[in-house]
VOMARKE-801694 format. One line per 3 residues: their letters; for each residue x, y, z of N, C-alpha, C. Coordinates in steps of 0.02 Angstrom, whole numbers, plus 32768, in hexadecimal, padded with zeros to 4 digits. Example, Ala and Ser with C-alpha at 12.3 -4.5 7.8 and 13.67 -1.06 7.14 Angstrom:
! VOMARKE-801694
AS> 8294/7EE4/8186/8267/7F1F/8186/8294/7F5B/8186; 8282/7F90/8162/82AC/7FCB/8165/8285/8002/818A .
! end
This chain:
! VOMARKE-801694
MDS> 12FD/F648/3C4D/12E8/F611/3C22/129D/F613/3C11; 1278/F63D/3C37/1232/F646/3C26/1229/F667/3BE2; 1260/F67C/3BC3/125B/F698/3B7F/1240/F664/3B4E .
LLD> 1247/F624/3B5E/122C/F5EF/3B34/11DF/F5F0/3B34; 11C2/F614/3B64/1179/F619/3B68/115F/F659/3B48; 118D/F680/3B2C/117B/F6C2/3B12/116E/F6C0/3AC7 .
NKT> 1134/F6A3/3AB5/111D/F6A3/3A70/1150/F684/3A40; 1163/F646/3A4F/1193/F620/3A27/116F/F5EB/39FD; 118B/F5DE/39C2/1171/F5A9/3998/11A4/F570/3995 .
FYL> 118B/F533/398F/11B4/F4F7/3992/11A3/F4C9/3957; 11D7/F4B6/3932/11CE/F488/38F9/11D2/F441/3914; 119C/F41B/390C/1197/F3D9/392D/1188/F3A3/38F9 .
NDY> 11B7/F376/38EF/11AB/F33D/38C2/11B2/F2FB/38E7; 11A2/F2FD/3928/11A8/F2C1/3953/1165/F2A3/3965; 112F/F2BD/3947/10EC/F2A5/3957/10CE/F27D/391D .
VKI> 10A0/F251/392F/1077/F22F/38FC/102E/F23B/390E; 1004/F233/38DB/0FBC/F239/38E5/0F9E/F1F4/38DB; 0F74/F1DF/390B/0F51/F19F/3906/0F07/F1AE/38FE .
DFE> 0EEB/F19C/38C4/0EA4/F1A6/38B7/0E7E/F167/38CC; 0E45/F170/38ED/0E19/F139/3900/0DE2/F134/38CB; 0DE9/F102/38A0/0DBA/F0FA/3868/0D83/F0CA/387B .
GDK> 0D45/F0DF/3872/0D0B/F0B7/3884/0CD3/F0E4/389B; 0C9E/F0C7/38B4/0C66/F0EE/38CE/0C7E/F119/3909; 0C71/F159/3905/0C8D/F188/3936/0C72/F17A/397D .
EAV> 0C33/F169/3983/0C17/F15B/39C5/0C37/F11D/39E4; 0C46/F0EC/39BA/0C69/F0B0/39D2/0CAF/F0C1/39E8; 0CD1/F0EC/39C3/0D15/F102/39D6/0D13/F125/3A19 .
KKL> 0CE2/F150/3A23/0CDC/F174/3A63/0CD2/F144/3A9D; 0CA9/F110/3A93/0C9E/F0DF/3AC8/0CDF/F0B9/3AD7; 0D04/F0A8/3AA3/0D45/F087/3AAD/0D73/F0B2/3AD7 .
LQG> 0D7C/F0F0/3AC3/0DAC/F11C/3AE4/0D95/F12E/3B2A; 0D54/F137/3B34/0D3C/F14C/3B76/0D4D/F119/3BAC; 0D50/F0DA/3B9A/0D60/F0A7/3BCB/0DAB/F09A/3BD3 .
QIT> 0DD4/F0BE/3BAC/0E1C/F0B2/3BAE/0E45/F0EF/3BC3; 0E35/F129/3BA9/0E5F/F164/3BB4/0E4B/F188/3BF4; 0E78/F1B4/3C0B/0E6E/F1D6/3C4B/0E40/F213/3C46 .
SDI> 0E3D/F233/3C0D/0E13/F26E/3C05/0DCD/F25A/3BF1; 0D9F/F28A/3BF1/0D5A/F27E/3BDE/0D52/F28E/3B94; 0D47/F25C/3B6B/0D42/F266/3B23/0D08/F294/3B12 .
EES> 0CD5/F295/3B3D/0C9B/F2C0/3B30/0CAC/F30A/3B38; 0CE4/F319/3B58/0CF9/F35F/3B60/0D2E/F373/3B2D; 0D3F/F347/3AFF/0D6E/F358/3AC9/0D48/F37E/3A93 .
GST> 0D6D/F39B/3A63/0D4D/F3C3/3A2F/0D75/F3C7/39F0; 0D5A/F3ED/39C0/0D78/F3F4/397E/0DA1/F434/3976; 0DA0/F45F/39A9/0DC3/F49F/39A4/0DFD/F4A5/39D5 .
FFQ> 0E0C/F46F/39F8/0E44/F46E/3A28/0E5C/F426/3A31; 0E98/F41F/3A4B/0EB4/F3DD/3A5B/0EA9/F3CF/3AA5; 0E8D/F395/3AB4/0E82/F381/3AFA/0EBC/F355/3B11 .
PSA> 0EE1/F36A/3B45/0F16/F33F/3B61/0EF8/F301/3B81; 0F16/F2C8/3B75/0EFD/F28A/3B91/0F37/F259/3B9A; 0F27/F21E/3BB3/0F59/F1EA/3BBE/0F35/F1A7/3BC2 .
ICD> 0F5C/F171/3BC2/0F42/F12F/3BCD/0F6E/F10C/3C00; 0F4F/F0E9/3C2F/0F73/F0C8/3C65/0F6A/F07D/3C62; 0F94/F058/3C87/0F89/F011/3C8E/0F5A/F005/3CC9 .
VKG> 0F4B/EFC6/3CD8/0F1B/EFB6/3D0D/0F34/EFCA/3D52; 0F76/EFD4/3D59/0F92/EFE9/3D99/0F96/F035/3D9F; 0F7E/F058/3D6D/0F7B/F0A1/3D70/0FBA/F0C4/3D59 .
FVI> 0FE9/F0A0/3D3A/1026/F0C0/3D20/101A/F0D8/3CD9; 1033/F113/3CCA/1027/F133/3C89/1050/F110/3C53; 102F/F0F6/3C21/1050/F0D6/3BE8/1065/F10A/3BB5 .
ADF> 1038/F138/3BA6/1046/F16A/3B72/101A/F1A8/3B7E; 1034/F1E1/3B6B/100D/F21F/3B6A/1004/F235/3B22; 0FCF/F25B/3B15/0FC0/F26F/3AD0/0F8C/F2A7/3AD2 .
LIL> 0F7C/F2BF/3A96/0F49/F2F4/3A8D/0F11/F2D8/3A61; 0ED4/F2E9/3A72/0E9A/F2D1/3A4D/0E7A/F30A/3A26; 0E6C/F2FD/39E7/0E46/F32B/39BD/0E06/F308/39A8 .
NAE> 0DCE/F322/39BE/0D8C/F304/39AF/0D6C/F32B/3976; 0D85/F31F/393A/0D6C/F342/38FF/0D29/F325/38E9; 0D07/F349/38BD/0CC4/F333/38A8/0CC7/F2EF/3885 .
EMI> 0CFA/F2E5/385C/0CFD/F2A8/3834/0D19/F26C/385A; 0D46/F277/388A/0D63/F240/38B1/0D8A/F25A/38EC; 0D9B/F22C/3919/0DC4/F23C/3953/0E0C/F228/3944 .
SVI> 0E3B/F254/3954/0E82/F248/3948/0EA9/F255/3988; 0EE3/F234/398D/0F11/F23D/39C4/0F53/F255/39A8; 0F71/F288/39C8/0FB4/F29F/39B8/0FE2/F286/39F0 .
IHN> 1015/F260/39DE/103E/F23F/3A10/1087/F23E/39F9; 10B5/F23F/3A29/10FC/F23A/3A18/110A/F1F7/39F7; 1134/F1F7/39C4/113F/F1BA/399D/1159/F180/39C6 .
SLA> 117C/F18D/39FD/1197/F157/3A26/1162/F134/3A4F; 1126/F153/3A55/10F1/F137/3A7E/10B7/F11B/3A55; 10B9/F125/3A14/1082/F10F/39EA/1076/F0C4/39EF .
ACL> 10AC/F09D/39ED/10A5/F054/39F0/1088/F03E/3A33; 109B/F061/3A69/107F/F050/3AAC/1034/F05B/3AAE; 101E/F093/3A92/0FD6/F0A2/3A91/0FB0/F06F/3A66 .
KAE> 0FCA/F060/3A2C/0FA8/F031/39FF/0FA5/EFEB/3A1E; 0FDA/EFD7/3A40/0FDB/EF95/3A60/0FA4/EF8F/3A95; 0F95/EFC6/3AB8/0F60/EFC5/3AEA/0F1B/EFC2/3ACB .
LEP> 0F12/EFE2/3A93/0ECF/EFE8/3A76/0EBE/EFB2/3A43; 0EEF/EF97/3A20/0EE1/EF6A/39E8/0EB9/EF2C/39FB; 0EC4/EF0D/3A36/0E9B/EED2/3A47/0E50/EEE1/3A4A .
MLP> 0E3D/EF20/3A57/0DF7/EF31/3A5F/0DD7/EF4C/3A1F; 0DFF/EF5C/39ED/0DE6/EF7C/39B1/0DAF/EF54/398D; 0DB5/EF11/3987/0D81/EEEB/3964/0D3C/EEF1/3985 .
FYK> 0D3A/EEF9/39C7/0CFA/EEFE/39EA/0CD6/EF40/39DB; 0CFC/EF72/39C4/0CE0/EFB3/39B5/0CE2/EFC2/3969; 0CF5/EF90/3942/0CFA/EF96/38F9/0D21/EFD5/38E6 .
TSL> 0D5A/EFDA/3906/0D85/F015/38FD/0DCA/F000/38E6; 0DEA/F029/38BE/0E2F/F01D/38AA/0E58/F05D/38B4; 0E9A/F055/38B7/0EC6/F08D/38C4/0EF1/F09B/3886 .
KET> 0EF8/F0DA/3875/0F23/F0EE/383E/0F56/F120/3858; 0F96/F10D/3854/0FCC/F138/386E/0FED/F15E/3835; 0FF7/F19F/383F/1016/F1CA/380D/104B/F1F5/382E .
KIC> 1087/F1F6/3811/10BA/F224/382B/10A9/F26B/3816; 10AD/F299/3844/109A/F2DE/3836/10D1/F30E/384C; 10CF/F349/3831/10FA/F380/3847/10CD/F3B5/3866 .
CLG> 10E1/F3CE/38A0/10B7/F3FE/38C5/10DE/F43D/38D3; 10B9/F471/38E1/10D6/F4B0/38F9/10B7/F4BE/393D; 10E1/F4BE/3970/10C9/F4CE/39B4/10D3/F517/39C4 .
FIG> 10AB/F530/39F1/10B0/F576/3A05/10A3/F57C/3A50; 10CC/F5A4/3A72/10C2/F5B2/3AB9/10C8/F5FD/3AC3; 1096/F61B/3AE1/1096/F663/3AED/1051/F67C/3B00 .
NKK> 104A/F6BD/3B05/100B/F6DA/3B1A/0FF0/F710/3AEA; 1014/F71C/3AB3/0FFF/F752/3A86/0FD7/F739/3A4A; 0FE0/F6F9/3A39/0FBD/F6DE/39FF/0FBE/F692/3A05 .
TIG> 0F9F/F671/39D6/0FA2/F628/39D3/0FAF/F613/398B; 0FC8/F5D7/3984/0FD2/F5BA/3942/0FAE/F577/3942; 0F84/F56B/3910/0F5E/F52E/3910/0F27/F52F/3943 .
MPI> 0F22/F4FA/396C/0EED/F4F5/399F/0F0C/F4EF/39E4; 0EEA/F50B/3A17/0F06/F508/3A5B/0F04/F4C2/3A78; 0F34/F4B5/3AA5/0F33/F479/3ACE/0F17/F48E/3B12 .
SFL> 0EE4/F46C/3B29/0EBF/F484/3B64/0EE0/F471/3BA6; 0F20/F484/3BAE/0F41/F47B/3BEF/0F25/F4AC/3C22; 0F26/F49A/3C61/0F0F/F4C5/3C96/0F49/F4DE/3CC0 .
QTK> 0F42/F519/3CDD/0F72/F533/3D0D/0FB9/F537/3CF1; 0FC0/F554/3CB6/1002/F55D/3C98/1011/F5A7/3C92; 1052/F5B6/3C8D/1066/F5FC/3C87/1053/F619/3C43 .
AEV> 1058/F5F0/3C10/104D/F608/3BCB/101F/F5D7/3BA6; 0FFD/F5F0/3B73/0FD2/F5C7/3B4A/0FFD/F59B/3B1C; 0FE4/F55F/3B0E/1007/F530/3AE2/0FD7/F51E/3AA9 .
SLK> 0FF1/F520/3A6C/0FC7/F50D/3A33/0FF1/F4E4/3A02; 0FCE/F4C4/39D3/0FEF/F496/39A5/0FCC/F498/3961; 0FF4/F49E/392D/0FDA/F499/38E9/0FF4/F458/38CB .
IDY> 0FC7/F42B/38BA/0FDC/F3EA/389F/0FDC/F3EE/3852; 0FFD/F3BD/3834/1003/F3BB/37EB/1023/F3FA/37CF; 1057/F412/37F1/107B/F44E/37DB/10A4/F43C/379E .
QEE> 109E/F463/3769/10BB/F451/3728/10FC/F475/3716; 110D/F4A9/373B/1147/F4D1/3727/1187/F4B6/3747; 11C0/F4CE/372D/1200/F4B9/3747/1210/F4DE/3789 .
KNA> 123C/F4C1/37B0/1253/F4E1/37EE/127A/F520/37DC; 126D/F557/3801/1293/F594/37F5/12B9/F5A9/3833; 12DD/F5E0/382E/130B/F5F5/3864/12E6/F608/38A4 .
EHL> 12A7/F61A/389F/1281/F62E/38DA/1266/F5F2/3901; 1265/F5B9/38E2/1248/F57E/3902/1279/F55D/3933; 1264/F551/396F/128B/F52A/399F/127C/F4E0/3994 .
NFS> 12A4/F4B5/39B6/129F/F46D/39A8/1277/F448/39DE; 1274/F405/39D6/124B/F3DD/3A03/1267/F3DD/3A4B; 12A9/F3DD/3A53/12C7/F3DF/3A96/12B3/F41F/3ABA .
EWK> 12B2/F456/3A95/129E/F496/3AB3/1253/F498/3AC0; 122C/F475/3A98/11E4/F46D/3AA4/11D8/F449/3AE6; 11FD/F413/3AF1/11F5/F3EE/3B30/1208/F418/3B6C .
LAN> 1240/F43D/3B66/1255/F467/3B9D/1223/F4A0/3BA9; 120B/F4BF/3B74/11DA/F4F5/3B7C/119C/F4DB/3BA0; 1187/F49F/3B8F/114D/F482/3BB1/115D/F471/3BFA .
YLN> 119A/F45A/3C08/11AF/F451/3C4D/11A7/F492/3C74; 11C1/F4C8/3C58/11BD/F509/3C79/1175/F520/3C80; 114A/F507/3C56/1104/F51A/3C56/10D9/F4EB/3C81 .
GNI> 10FA/F4B9/3C9F/10D6/F48B/3CCB/10BB/F44D/3CA9; 10D0/F43F/3C6B/10B7/F405/3C46/10EF/F3D2/3C3C; 10E4/F395/3C50/1114/F35F/3C45/10FB/F333/3C0D .
FLS> 1125/F328/3BDA/1116/F2F9/3BA5/1140/F2BA/3BAF; 1123/F280/3BA3/1147/F241/3BAC/1169/F22C/3B6B; 1197/F1FC/3B73/11B4/F1D9/3B3A/11B2/F18F/3B4C .
DNS> 11C8/F164/3B1E/11C4/F11D/3B2B/11EE/F109/3B68; 1222/F12F/3B78/124C/F11E/3BB2/1229/F129/3BF5; 11F4/F151/3BF5/11D0/F15F/3C33/118B/F140/3C35 .
SKK> 117B/F116/3C05/113B/F0F3/3C04/1136/F0C1/3C3D; 10FD/F0BF/3C5E/10ED/F090/3C95/1118/F09B/3CD3; 1134/F0D7/3CDC/115D/F0E4/3D17/1139/F110/3D4B .
YRP> 1107/F136/3D35/10E8/F167/3D61/109C/F163/3D5E; 107D/F173/3D96/1034/F17B/3D97/1024/F1C4/3D87; 0FE7/F1D2/3D73/0FD6/F217/3D5D/0FE8/F24D/3D8E .
HEL> 0FDD/F241/3DD0/0FEB/F275/3E01/1035/F287/3E05; 1060/F258/3DF4/10A8/F266/3DF6/10BF/F291/3DBB; 1094/F298/3D89/10A5/F2BF/3D4D/107C/F2FF/3D48 .
GFD> 1051/F30A/3D78/1023/F343/3D73/0FE9/F337/3D44; 0FE2/F2FA/3D2B/0FAE/F2EA/3CFB/0F68/F2EC/3D1C; 0F65/F2E4/3D5E/0F24/F2E7/3D80/0F03/F32A/3D77 .
KSR> 0F2A/F35E/3D6A/0F10/F3A1/3D61/0F01/F3B2/3D18; 0F1F/F38D/3CEA/0F19/F3A1/3CA4/0EFF/F36A/3C75; 0F02/F32B/3C8A/0EF2/F2F5/3C5C/0EC1/F2C1/3C78 .
VSF> 0EAC/F2C7/3CB6/0E82/F295/3CD5/0E3E/F2B3/3CE7; 0E08/F290/3CD5/0DC5/F2A2/3CEC/0DB2/F273/3D24; 0D9F/F290/3D5D/0D89/F268/3D96/0D3D/F264/3D99 .
NKG> 0D1C/F27B/3D65/0CD2/F27C/3D64/0CB3/F250/3D2F; 0CDB/F236/3D01/0CBE/F215/3CC7/0CAC/F1CC/3CD3; 0CC5/F1AD/3D08/0CB9/F166/3D13/0CF7/F13D/3D08 .
CFK> 0CEE/F0FD/3CFC/0D26/F0CE/3CFD/0D50/F0D3/3CBD; 0D92/F0CB/3CC7/0DC1/F0C3/3C90/0DFB/F099/3CAB; 0E25/F082/3C80/0E5B/F055/3C94/0E88/F076/3CC8 .
GQE> 0E91/F056/3D02/0EBA/F071/3D38/0E96/F0A2/3D65; 0E56/F0AF/3D57/0E30/F0E4/3D7A/0E2B/F0D8/3DC5; 0E22/F09A/3DDA/0E18/F08C/3E21/0E55/F0A2/3E4B .
IIA> 0E90/F091/3E33/0ECD/F0A3/3E58/0ED9/F0EE/3E54; 0ECF/F10B/3E19/0EDA/F153/3E10/0EAA/F17B/3E3D; 0E6C/F166/3E41/0E3B/F189/3E6B/0E4C/F181/3EB5 .
RVH> 0E66/F147/3EC7/0E79/F13C/3F0E/0EB0/F16C/3F22; 0EE2/F174/3EF6/0F18/F1A3/3F04/0EFC/F1EA/3F0A; 0ECD/F1FA/3EDD/0EB2/F23E/3EDB/0E8A/F24F/3F19 .
YKS> 0E60/F221/3F2F/0E31/F231/3F65/0E4A/F21E/3FAA; 0E79/F1EF/3FAE/0E8E/F1D7/3FF0/0ED4/F1EA/4004; 0EF9/F20B/3FD7/0F3D/F220/3FE9/0F3A/F253/4021 .
KKE> 0F65/F24C/4054/0F63/F277/408E/0F7F/F2BC/407F; 0FAB/F2C2/404E/0FC4/F303/403B/0FC7/F308/3FEE; 0FC0/F345/3FD6/0FC0/F350/3F8E/1004/F341/3F70 .
ITL> 1004/F31E/3F38/1042/F310/3F14/1052/F34B/3EE8; 108C/F369/3EF1/109F/F3A4/3EC9/10E1/F396/3EA5; 10EB/F3BA/3E6F/1128/F3B3/3E47/1152/F3F2/3E4E .
KLN> 1194/F3E8/3E4E/11C3/F420/3E52/11F2/F41C/3E17; 11F9/F454/3DF3/1228/F458/3DBC/126C/F46F/3DD6; 12A0/F449/3DC7/12E3/F458/3DDF/1311/F46A/3DA5 .
KTE> 1342/F495/3DB3/1376/F4A6/3D83/13BA/F4A1/3DA6; 13E7/F479/3D8B/1429/F470/3DA9/145E/F472/3D73; 149D/F478/3D88/14D4/F477/3D58/14F2/F432/3D51 .
ETP> 14DB/F403/3D79/14F4/F3BE/3D76/14B9/F38E/3D6E; 14C8/F354/3D50/1494/F321/3D48/147C/F30A/3D8C; 143A/F309/3D98/1421/F2F3/3DDA/142F/F2A9/3DE5 .
TEQ> 1446/F299/3E21/1457/F253/3E30/1431/F239/3E6D; 141E/F264/3E9B/1400/F24D/3ED9/13B4/F255/3EDA; 1399/F286/3EB5/1351/F290/3EB6/132E/F25D/3E8A .
KVI> 12EF/F24F/3E9D/12C5/F226/3E72/12A6/F253/3E3C; 12BF/F24C/3E00/12AA/F277/3DC9/1269/F25D/3DAB; 123B/F28B/3D9D/11FC/F27A/3D7C/1202/F28E/3D33 .
GEV> 11FC/F25D/3D06/1203/F26C/3CBF/124C/F270/3CAB; 125A/F297/3C78/129E/F29C/3C5D/12C5/F2D4/3C7E; 1308/F2CE/3C7C/1335/F305/3C8C/1346/F327/3C4A .
LNY> 1337/F367/3C45/1344/F38D/3C07/1382/F3B7/3C0F; 13B1/F3AF/3BE1/13F0/F3D5/3BE1/13EB/F40D/3BAE; 13F0/F44B/3BC5/13EA/F484/3B98/141A/F4BA/3BAD .
ENQ> 1448/F4CC/3B80/147A/F4FF/3B8D/14A0/F4F3/3BCF; 14B7/F4B4/3BD7/14DF/F49F/3C11/14B9/F4A4/3C53; 1478/F4A3/3C50/144E/F4A1/3C8C/1421/F464/3C87 .
FYF> 1414/F444/3CC1/13E9/F409/3CC3/13A6/F41C/3CE2; 1370/F40C/3CC0/132D/F41B/3CD8/1309/F3D8/3CE3; 12E9/F3D2/3D1D/12C6/F394/3D2D/1293/F3A0/3D64 .
YTL> 1262/F374/3D65/122D/F377/3D98/123A/F344/3DCF; 1229/F358/3E0D/1227/F32A/3E46/11E5/F336/3E6A; 11D4/F307/3E96/1198/F311/3EBF/11A8/F343/3EF6 .
G> 117E/F377/3EFD/118A/F3AB/3F2D/1172/F399/3F73 .
! end
């Protein structure tokens, strides 16, 4: 099944782009106090993985940040866009910022021989992941679908959330502490609890990818159970 990591392209029409319209420095201040990643380490040539948590440290939504010269944008699954906007909208007037949501079509790529679009800066993965947004062409026979994109990312060590898994897990239970959380930038929503887990946990929290022929019933599943070619793929705490 690692063949899904072997230079495959994925046609993705399940994402939306949210543009933060307003003074860019004000937008950065807004996001720095809310999201888990360090906005100062984002850029215009790559997508920065990030997330937003509630005050108890549970992940509400995960997304990708593009810090382009003209504005900051977020790429997020369409089922989570409303959750993210609901968290941010009460604070927008204080930063004179507004949100503009646009449905987009993307082309994802996973492999090690080339990239399509811009890389996603995941750490400790088997294969590189990249994304081209605002893809204008039609789906062709070589393009895999969104379900295969999710599974390929599972195999690559990346868990993506949906609305069904919002507010169920803390970052360490999803591996987000290694790819989406900055422990150096200062305070953000849920930071106190997340940092306590990170620094005071007696043993490291690890994730295990499982493959079975039957739907898991007894294990505590982290994220979604993905069914592909009569096999079930899911994460548990190792």
